[in-house]
N, C-alpha and C positions, 0 to 999 in steps of 0.2 A: 391837293390834299395830303398826299402821301409825306409832303415836306413838313407840313404843319403837325401831322401826327409825330414825326421824327423830332422836329422842334420840342413838341411838348415832351415828350420822352427825355430830351436832354437837359431841358430846362430845370430840374431839380438835383443834377446830378452832384456827387461827394467828389469833387475832384481831388481831395487830399486822399483817398481810399487807395491801397495798394492792394490789388487783388493775387499778387504773387502767392502767398501763404495759400490762399484757397485753391487755385491752381494747383500749387504743389501737392496738397493733401490730396486733391482727388485723384492725381497720378498715381498716387501711392496707392488709392482705395480702391481702383478699378478692378486690381487683381485679388485683392483680399476681402473686402467688405462683402458680407453675406446678408442680402435683403430679401426681408420676406414681404410680398404685397398681398394683403390680407382682403379677402372679400367677404360679403356676409355669408353666416351659415343659413342651414335649412333645419328648422327644428323638427321637419318632418323625416329626415334621414335618421336612422338608427345609428345610436351612438353620438349625436350630436348634443343632445340635453339629456339630463337624468329624468325630470318629469316635463312634458311639454305643457306650455301654460299660455298667455295670451300677448300678442304684440300689436298695439293700437294703430302702429305705422304697417301700412300695408307692405307684404313680404316681398322684397327683392335681393338676389344676393349679389349682383353687380360683378357679377364673375367675369364676363366678357370684358367689362371696363378693366378690372384688374390684369387681366392677360394683356391688353392694351397698353397699360402701365409698364408691367413688367418687359414686354417686348422693347418699348422704348428705352428702358435702362439698359438691357442688353444691348441694341442699338448704339446707344453713348459710350459703351465700353466696360460697364460691369459684369464680370462673368460668372456671379454667384446670385443669381436671383430667383426665388422660389415663389409660387402662388400657394397660398394657403386658405381653407377655410375658417371663418371665426365662430369656433363651438369649445365643445368642454374638452377636445381633442389638441387645441391650438399650444397650451404650454409645452405639451409633450412633443409635438412637431417643432417647435422653436428651439427647444433643447437639443432635440435629435440632428438639426441641421446646423446647430451652432450659428443661430443667427445674431447679428449685432446689430441689425436696423431694421425697423418695421416702416412699412407705408399703409395707412388705413384707407382703405376704400371699401367700408363696411359700413352699416347702419345698426348693425347689431343683429341678435337672433331673436331674442324674444323679452316679454316683460315690458313696464310702461317707463323705463327710461332707458332703453337699450342703446343709444349712441355714445352713451359714457361708460358703458360696461369694458370696453375692449382696451380703451387707453387707460382707465384704471388700472385692469390687469397688467398691461405690459409696464405701468410705473411700479406695480407691486414685484414684477420679475426683475425689474432693473433694465429692460431693454428701451432705447429711445425710439422714438418714431417721428413720421412725417403725419401731423394731424393736431387736432385740437386738444387741448388737456380735456379732462372729466367735466371740470365746472362749464368751460366754454361751450364743450360740446352740448351739454344740458341747456344752457341759456340760449345757444343759438336755435337749438331744436324746439324748444319749449316756446311757441310762439308768444304768449302772453307775458312770459318773464322777459324775453326779449323786447317786447314793447314796451315794458315799464322800463327796462334801461334805455330805451331810445328818450322817453318823456323825462328821464332823469338827465339825460344830455341836452335836452333841448331840441331833439331831432323830431320832426313832425311825422306823426305815424295816426292812420285813422281812428277816431273814437272807438273804445269795445270794451267789452265786459266779458266775463266767462260764466260758465253756469256747469254743475257738477249735479249728478243723480242725488247725493247726500241732501242738497238744498230742496228737493222735492219738486213737483210739476213747475217749469216754468210758465209764468203769466205775465207778459210785458207791461201789461197796464197795471199790475199791481205791486212792479220790483221796484224799490228804493233806488237800487243800483243802476238800473235801466234809466229810471227819471232824471237821476242824478247826471249820468255820462251823455246820454243823449237828449234831454230836455224836449222840445219840440217836434225833434227828428222823428220821422215816421215812416223811413227807406228811401231807396232799398238799402238792404243789406247784405252782407255775406256772413254764412254761417258753416264753420269750418273746424275740423279737428285742431288742437292746440299743439299736435305734432304729426309730422306726416311729410311725403314727398309727392313730386309731381303733380301737384294740383288736384289730388283724387279725394273723393268724397265732401267735395265743396260746393255748397247750395246757395244761388242767386235766389233771394227771397225779396219780392216787390215791394210788400208793405208789412207793417208791424204785424199783421193778424197771421202771418205765414210764419213766423218765427217757432211757434211751439213745435209745430207738425217737423220742421226742417231740424231743430235740435233733437227731437227726439230720433229723428232718421240717423244723424252723425253718432249719437251714443248708441245706439243698437248695433252699429259697425265697429266702433272703437271701443266702447266700455270704457271711456275716460272723459275727461274735461273738453267742455267745447266752448268755442272761440266766437262772439257774436260782434260784427265789426260793422261799420258804417262803409258804404261800397262809394268807391272812386269812380266815376264814370270818365275818367279823360285817359290820356295816352299811357302805355305800359313801357318801362324800361328795365333794363337790368345792367348792371356793373359789377366786373370781376374785379377782384383786389385780392393781393397777396404782399409779401413782404417788401424789404428794400434792394436785396440782391437778385439782380436779373441778367440771364443769360441771353443776348440779341446780338446778331451781325457779328455771330462768332467772337464775341469777347462777353468779360463781365463787366456788369455796371454795380455802383452801389446808388440808389437814389435817397434822398433825404426825408421822403415821404414814401408811404407803402406807394407799390406800382397798382394804379386802377387802369384797366385796359378792358377791352371787348365790350364797349359802350354802346349797347343797343337797344333800339326799338323794337318791341315784341307786337307785331302789327295782328291787331284783331280784325276778324271779319266780322261783317253785318249782322247783329243778333249775338255775338259770341262775347259774353260777360266777362269770361277768365280766358286765359290764355290755355289752351287744351293740353292736357296731361303728353307727355313724351310716350307714355307706354300706349296710348289711344291713336297718336298721330307724330310722325317724326317730326324733328326740328330741320325743316327744308329751308333751303336759301332764301325763299320767296315770304317765309313768315318773320324775318326780321330783317332790319333795317340799319344801314349805317346812320350816324348823327354827326359825321363829318362837315356839313353843312351848316349845322347850329352849334357852333361852338362854345357860347355862353352857355346853352342847357349844358352840352357835354362837361364842360367844366364843374358846374353846381352839382350836376349827378358825380363826378369824380371825387369832390370834396365831400359828399355825404358820404359816400363808402370808405374814404380815406380816414375821415372822422370816428366812424365805427370801429374801423379795424384799429386804430391807435387808441381808443378810449376803452375799448373790451382787451385791449393787451392781447390780440390773436397773434398768432404764429404761423400760421399757413391760409390756403387760400378759401374764401369766400365769395359767394355771389349774392349779391343784394338786388332785391326785387322793389321797384318803385312804381307809383302810378301818381298822376295829378289828378288832384278832387275836381270839384264844379267850380272852383275860383284858380285853377290852374295852378295851386299849391304842390309841389312836390311832395308825397307821403310815401314814407318807406311802409311796406308792406311785410317784409320777411327778409332775414339773411340765411340762405342756403348753407349748412356748414360742410355739406359735402356734394359739390355741385358737380354735374356729369361731365368726367374726364374722358369720354368716349372719343376715339380718333376719329377724325372727320373722315368722310368719303365723298364719292362724286355725287351721292344723292342726298346725304345729310349730314348734318354738323352738330355741333353742341354749341350753346351759348356762350361758354368760356373759351372755345379754340377760334370761334368764328373772327375775332377781331386780330389775330396774332400777326397775321403777316405784314400789317400795315407797320408794325413794330420791327421787322426784320428777323421775326420769329416761327419756327417750326413747332410741331407738336413736342418732336423730341426738345426742344429749347424750353418750351414751358416746363416739361418733365425735370430738366436738369434745373431749372431756375427754381423748383419748389424745392427740390433735395436740397442744392446748395445753400439756398436761404436758410432751411433748417439747420445743416450742419455748421453754418457760419454762427448762427445763433448759439448753437450747443458748444463750439470752440470758443467763443468770446464771452459767455456768461456761465456755462456748466460745465466746464472740462473736466472737474474732477467726477462727474458723474457717467462720464464716457470715456474712463481710462482705456477701455477695451479697444476703443477705436482711435484715440490717442497714439497708443503704442504702436498702431500700424505705420504711422508718419514718420518718415526719417530722414 
């Protein structure tokens, strides 16, 4: 199976690409480039915000993961790596440390669309970053907007509607939009926040009669729009996908398509309707399964993830979550704009890192891949906006 993984990896390489400029650039940057890895801020901390408001996404700083990324960058050879909190002190810290490039490992601090705040801030400050631009951050994080993009691309996603408190109490039997979308379908459903993380605040609802209570429950927690979605009872999968520059087997490659990897099945236990949040239960090795014996399925999953990546013009890593419906059709549930980049250990892993070894990659190789792909993109298409980095290369 390892040979098949390698063959798949090599199948779409651009053999005309010469990696020497990228390698030379990195050799110049190791000693000069000042990188800030930014984790989520804590609105409860004095000095982080002016006025504390609300965040419909459950709060988590991801600071330990930011430390993992920073340590990997140092291990790769970058000498100036800083870990910073995403709050109102950030611009001054970036200036004080003369940061040249940022790595976004934050879901924001507070507000109703926090994932786009920091990339927008960095663009205003003129600091390039590893992360999604403000618009794509919002599209990926707002599940209903992302699902409409999927529909426009002809990619299957479970039927859905949304509800907001301004529409009044939800009555499924009286809702025109519910009747139009779901027709004679009466359940089961998933009721979930339109933005969030780690499968938190998601309710499995067996029949139409339980929807109103579940919707009110989600809104009471998030104070935001609620998504009502047809439940897919089949197998669940995830696919990680990033750009075309990949560091593997101690060398750089450029692929003609986005790099889809760690294509896994998330194993559900009997009676488990959704994959349990990593906050409640670690991603242990027995909870995921390789698809190396189902090559056609694996290829189909990769192609879906690559199509999403290419058509949304993404620039860095996402993880696509997919389930099969009652007919066995692959249905895209969502795309995680900031998948967990926790360094695996002997007891737990992450859904992104688990499949790396099959491609001759380590955790550090993935971090170098994501950074190098971003730098290559900036050098190729936006060199005038990163002159402070270009000047370091001689």
